[in-house]
PyMOL commands that place a pseudoatom at each C-alpha (Angstrom):
pseudoatom trace, name=CA, resn=MET, resi=1, chain=A, elem=C, hetatm=0, pos=[147.837, 53.973, 57.197]
pseudoatom trace, name=CA, resn=GLU, resi=2, chain=A, elem=C, hetatm=0, pos=[146.899, 55.632, 54.043]
pseudoatom trace, name=CA, resn=LYS, resi=3, chain=A, elem=C, hetatm=0, pos=[144.728, 57.375, 55.858]
pseudoatom trace, name=CA, resn=TYR, resi=4, chain=A, elem=C, hetatm=0, pos=[147.938, 59.587, 57.432]
pseudoatom trace, name=CA, resn=ASP, resi=5, chain=A, elem=C, hetatm=0, pos=[149.337, 60.164, 53.856]
pseudoatom trace, name=CA, resn=ALA, resi=6, chain=A, elem=C, hetatm=0, pos=[147.229, 63.004, 53.196]
pseudoatom trace, name=CA, resn=MET, resi=7, chain=A, elem=C, hetatm=0, pos=[147.394, 64.757, 56.860]
pseudoatom trace, name=CA, resn=SER, resi=8, chain=A, elem=C, hetatm=0, pos=[148.992, 68.277, 57.019]
pseudoatom trace, name=CA, resn=GLN, resi=9, chain=A, elem=C, hetatm=0, pos=[152.361, 68.397, 59.397]
pseudoatom trace, name=CA, resn=GLU, resi=10, chain=A, elem=C, hetatm=0, pos=[150.150, 69.958, 62.063]
pseudoatom trace, name=CA, resn=GLU, resi=11, chain=A, elem=C, hetatm=0, pos=[147.435, 67.158, 61.610]
pseudoatom trace, name=CA, resn=LEU, resi=12, chain=A, elem=C, hetatm=0, pos=[149.905, 64.830, 61.940]
pseudoatom trace, name=CA, resn=ARG, resi=13, chain=A, elem=C, hetatm=0, pos=[151.611, 66.121, 65.285]
pseudoatom trace, name=CA, resn=ALA, resi=14, chain=A, elem=C, hetatm=0, pos=[147.917, 66.612, 66.478]
pseudoatom trace, name=CA, resn=LYS, resi=15, chain=A, elem=C, hetatm=0, pos=[147.314, 62.747, 66.108]
pseudoatom trace, name=CA, resn=LEU, resi=16, chain=A, elem=C, hetatm=0, pos=[150.450, 61.636, 67.004]
pseudoatom trace, name=CA, resn=GLN, resi=17, chain=A, elem=C, hetatm=0, pos=[149.654, 63.465, 70.547]
pseudoatom trace, name=CA, resn=GLU, resi=18, chain=A, elem=C, hetatm=0, pos=[146.176, 61.810, 70.672]
pseudoatom trace, name=CA, resn=LEU, resi=19, chain=A, elem=C, hetatm=0, pos=[147.405, 58.615, 69.669]
pseudoatom trace, name=CA, resn=LYS, resi=20, chain=A, elem=C, hetatm=0, pos=[149.896, 58.980, 73.011]
pseudoatom trace, name=CA, resn=ASP, resi=21, chain=A, elem=C, hetatm=0, pos=[147.775, 59.429, 74.719]
pseudoatom trace, name=CA, resn=LEU, resi=22, chain=A, elem=C, hetatm=0, pos=[145.522, 56.564, 74.022]
pseudoatom trace, name=CA, resn=ARG, resi=23, chain=A, elem=C, hetatm=0, pos=[148.250, 54.048, 73.920]
pseudoatom trace, name=CA, resn=ASP, resi=24, chain=A, elem=C, hetatm=0, pos=[148.751, 55.781, 77.639]
pseudoatom trace, name=CA, resn=GLU, resi=25, chain=A, elem=C, hetatm=0, pos=[145.151, 55.401, 78.508]
pseudoatom trace, name=CA, resn=VAL, resi=26, chain=A, elem=C, hetatm=0, pos=[145.283, 52.246, 77.222]
pseudoatom trace, name=CA, resn=LEU, resi=27, chain=A, elem=C, hetatm=0, pos=[147.974, 51.177, 79.303]
pseudoatom trace, name=CA, resn=GLU, resi=28, chain=A, elem=C, hetatm=0, pos=[146.511, 52.368, 82.306]
pseudoatom trace, name=CA, resn=GLU, resi=29, chain=A, elem=C, hetatm=0, pos=[143.208, 50.308, 81.980]
pseudoatom trace, name=CA, resn=ARG, resi=30, chain=A, elem=C, hetatm=0, pos=[145.404, 47.231, 81.438]
pseudoatom trace, name=CA, resn=ASP, resi=31, chain=A, elem=C, hetatm=0, pos=[147.582, 47.653, 84.320]
pseudoatom trace, name=CA, resn=MET, resi=32, chain=A, elem=C, hetatm=0, pos=[144.594, 48.869, 86.129]
pseudoatom trace, name=CA, resn=ILE, resi=33, chain=A, elem=C, hetatm=0, pos=[141.927, 45.374, 84.944]
pseudoatom trace, name=CA, resn=LEU, resi=34, chain=A, elem=C, hetatm=0, pos=[144.939, 42.901, 84.961]
pseudoatom trace, name=CA, resn=GLY, resi=35, chain=A, elem=C, hetatm=0, pos=[146.114, 44.754, 88.205]
pseudoatom trace, name=CA, resn=GLN, resi=36, chain=A, elem=C, hetatm=0, pos=[143.119, 43.273, 90.166]
pseudoatom trace, name=CA, resn=ARG, resi=37, chain=A, elem=C, hetatm=0, pos=[143.518, 40.534, 92.866]
pseudoatom trace, name=CA, resn=ASN, resi=38, chain=A, elem=C, hetatm=0, pos=[140.910, 37.660, 93.381]
pseudoatom trace, name=CA, resn=VAL, resi=39, chain=A, elem=C, hetatm=0, pos=[139.165, 37.991, 89.858]
pseudoatom trace, name=CA, resn=HIS, resi=40, chain=A, elem=C, hetatm=0, pos=[139.640, 35.684, 87.386]
pseudoatom trace, name=CA, resn=LEU, resi=41, chain=A, elem=C, hetatm=0, pos=[140.692, 37.420, 83.797]
pseudoatom trace, name=CA, resn=SER, resi=42, chain=A, elem=C, hetatm=0, pos=[140.270, 35.751, 80.508]
pseudoatom trace, name=CA, resn=SER, resi=43, chain=A, elem=C, hetatm=0, pos=[143.849, 35.138, 78.907]
pseudoatom trace, name=CA, resn=LEU, resi=44, chain=A, elem=C, hetatm=0, pos=[141.722, 36.916, 75.682]
pseudoatom trace, name=CA, resn=LEU, resi=45, chain=A, elem=C, hetatm=0, pos=[141.857, 40.109, 77.372]
pseudoatom trace, name=CA, resn=VAL, resi=46, chain=A, elem=C, hetatm=0, pos=[145.446, 40.057, 78.167]
pseudoatom trace, name=CA, resn=THR, resi=47, chain=A, elem=C, hetatm=0, pos=[145.619, 39.136, 74.481]
pseudoatom trace, name=CA, resn=LYS, resi=48, chain=A, elem=C, hetatm=0, pos=[143.654, 41.676, 73.036]
pseudoatom trace, name=CA, resn=TYR, resi=49, chain=A, elem=C, hetatm=0, pos=[145.134, 44.506, 75.099]
pseudoatom trace, name=CA, resn=ALA, resi=50, chain=A, elem=C, hetatm=0, pos=[148.490, 43.638, 73.647]
pseudoatom trace, name=CA, resn=LYS, resi=51, chain=A, elem=C, hetatm=0, pos=[146.997, 43.628, 70.102]
pseudoatom trace, name=CA, resn=ASP, resi=52, chain=A, elem=C, hetatm=0, pos=[145.526, 46.912, 70.821]
pseudoatom trace, name=CA, resn=ILE, resi=53, chain=A, elem=C, hetatm=0, pos=[148.824, 48.434, 72.234]
pseudoatom trace, name=CA, resn=GLU, resi=54, chain=A, elem=C, hetatm=0, pos=[150.815, 47.052, 69.222]
pseudoatom trace, name=CA, resn=GLU, resi=55, chain=A, elem=C, hetatm=0, pos=[148.297, 48.277, 66.540]
pseudoatom trace, name=CA, resn=ILE, resi=56, chain=A, elem=C, hetatm=0, pos=[148.503, 52.111, 68.465]
pseudoatom trace, name=CA, resn=GLU, resi=57, chain=A, elem=C, hetatm=0, pos=[152.251, 52.070, 68.575]
pseudoatom trace, name=CA, resn=ALA, resi=58, chain=A, elem=C, hetatm=0, pos=[152.444, 50.771, 64.943]
pseudoatom trace, name=CA, resn=GLN, resi=59, chain=A, elem=C, hetatm=0, pos=[150.129, 53.760, 64.312]
pseudoatom trace, name=CA, resn=ILE, resi=60, chain=A, elem=C, hetatm=0, pos=[152.706, 56.293, 66.012]
pseudoatom trace, name=CA, resn=ALA, resi=61, chain=A, elem=C, hetatm=0, pos=[155.372, 55.318, 64.338]
pseudoatom trace, name=CA, resn=HIS, resi=62, chain=A, elem=C, hetatm=0, pos=[154.071, 55.292, 61.406]
pseudoatom trace, name=CA, resn=VAL, resi=63, chain=A, elem=C, hetatm=0, pos=[153.102, 59.165, 62.026]
pseudoatom trace, name=CA, resn=GLU, resi=64, chain=A, elem=C, hetatm=0, pos=[156.524, 59.868, 63.438]
pseudoatom trace, name=CA, resn=ALA, resi=65, chain=A, elem=C, hetatm=0, pos=[157.618, 58.580, 60.445]
pseudoatom trace, name=CA, resn=LEU, resi=66, chain=A, elem=C, hetatm=0, pos=[155.871, 60.548, 58.028]
pseudoatom trace, name=CA, resn=ILE, resi=67, chain=A, elem=C, hetatm=0, pos=[156.473, 63.371, 60.670]
pseudoatom trace, name=CA, resn=ALA, resi=68, chain=A, elem=C, hetatm=0, pos=[160.077, 63.019, 59.773]
pseudoatom trace, name=CA, resn=ARG, resi=69, chain=A, elem=C, hetatm=0, pos=[159.945, 62.707, 56.429]
pseudoatom trace, name=CA, resn=ARG, resi=70, chain=A, elem=C, hetatm=0, pos=[158.161, 65.442, 55.776]
pseudoatom trace, name=CA, resn=GLU, resi=71, chain=A, elem=C, hetatm=0, pos=[160.666, 68.202, 58.417]
pseudoatom trace, name=CA, resn=GLY, resi=72, chain=A, elem=C, hetatm=0, pos=[163.761, 65.856, 56.162]
for i in range(1, 72): cmd.bond("trace and resi %d" % i, "trace and resi %d" % (i + 1))
show_as sticks, trace
zoom trace
């Protein structure tokens, strides 16, 4: 996540919004895919979505911390 350390405050805010949008898209996709009836879904797919969401949320937390540190 060091790639975010060199970003300006404005770039961080834009990246934060981008990450939140991505998280929302992944959550929506997960709900749509996993909500299907009569379709066999691999447990690996469930694990993949959980891992992806966890990684995105970790990035969001890191960017929010950077923004707060620079403002504070």
